[in-house]
Residue, then its C-alpha position, 0 to 999 in steps of 0.5 A: m500500500a506504499v503507493f497510497t500511504d507514501f503521499l497520504a501520510q503527509k497529510f493524514r494518519t494512515l493505517a495499512p494493516d496486513l489482513r489475516g494470513y497475509g504479510r506479517s499477520r501470520t496464522r495457521q488456523p483456517f478462517e473465513m473471509g468474514d473474519h477479516l472484517g472482524d479483525l478490521e473492526a477490532l483494529l479501529d476499536d484498538q486505535g480508538i478510531e470512531r470514524c475514518l475514510v477507508l481505501g481498499w484495493s481489490l479484495g480490500g475494496i470488497l472489505a471496505l464496502e462490507l465495513a461501510l455496510k455493517q458500520p456506516q457510522r464509522v465510515s466517512g467515505l470510500i476509495l474503491v480501487a480495482t474492485a466491485a460489489r459484484p466482481q466479475g473477471s475475464h482472465p483466460p485459462i492459465t497454462w504451464q507456460d504462463n506459470a513458467y514464464t512468470a516464475i522465471a521473470s519474477l526471480i530475475n526481476r527480484v535480482a535485477p528489478g526493472w531490467r528491460w531485457n527481462i521485461d521484453t523477453l519474459g515479463r510480457r509473455s508471463l502472467y504479468r501481461h494480465l496484471i499490467q498493461r504498461h511494462t515500465a521499469d518503475t512498475y517492475r520495480r514495484l513488482a520486485w519490491e512489493a508484489f513478489p514478497a507479498y506473494l511469498q508471504t500469503s499463507r495457504v489458509a488465506q488462499g483457502a478462505l479466498s477460494r471458498a468465498l469465490q466459489t459461493g459468489y458475491n453480489r452486494l449491488a442491492s445494498l449499495a443504495t444504503l450508503d450515503i457517503p462520498c465514494l471514489v471508484l477507480c479502475g483500469d480499462c484492461d483489468r482482467h481480474i475485476t473488470a472495469a465494467a464491474s467497477q463501473e456497475t458498482a459506481q452506478n449503484l452508489s448514490h454519491s460516487t465519482l468514477r475514474c477509468y484509466p485507459h491502457t491499464a490493468h489490475l495493478f494500475p496504481w503502480e502503472i500510473p501512480h502520479q495520476v492516481q495520487q493526483d485524482i485522489d487529492h482532487w477528490l479529497a479537496q472536493h469532499p473535505e468532510v470525508s477526511r475531517a476526522k484526520e484518519v485514513h484506514q487502508h487495506 
């Protein structure tokens, strides 16, 4: 979340917790997706936070929506990044070649982040082609420094919880009308994991939403065009000062 916290922390207190089973939030005990929500509520209680702006990226955006729906008095606004209330994907089947190219490209990129030969020879042929559209050196450095370690730190129990949740389906569109708070919805038009159409559908069902869809970007668009995304968030915050009046920004 450094792409967000590095600039938001200049104005706000920011919290960027690792979800259960991810990063440093280690566990070997099986759990369900709803446990993430309980953890976030407990974090707010522990920090004495009564009301805050919540930013969520991908799965984090779904949890941000759930937190706002469950405890609307605690959420002043939402920034939803590459996510949806009814997530739909368009990712093609994964082949063994995809996995092989991704593994080799990731290892080389970890040793030599942003090396153009690796990007053009292996990266563009790997699964990264569905995560990003702009194969820049800066984006690959983010992949090396942030995505690769995060992948290695994701536990099997976390993967299992997510897999079970995906099998049951998820659709909260009908509940969005109850949210009477400003919402900023950001998406990449080439996102294959959660399509831009799904994010746009979410924005259309929110009463007070602002939508930005970035051309020629995918699921990791905050790493592809960080300055544009940060500028748009700053502009939205300036238009909606009430969402940050409590001086708290909670991210996951």
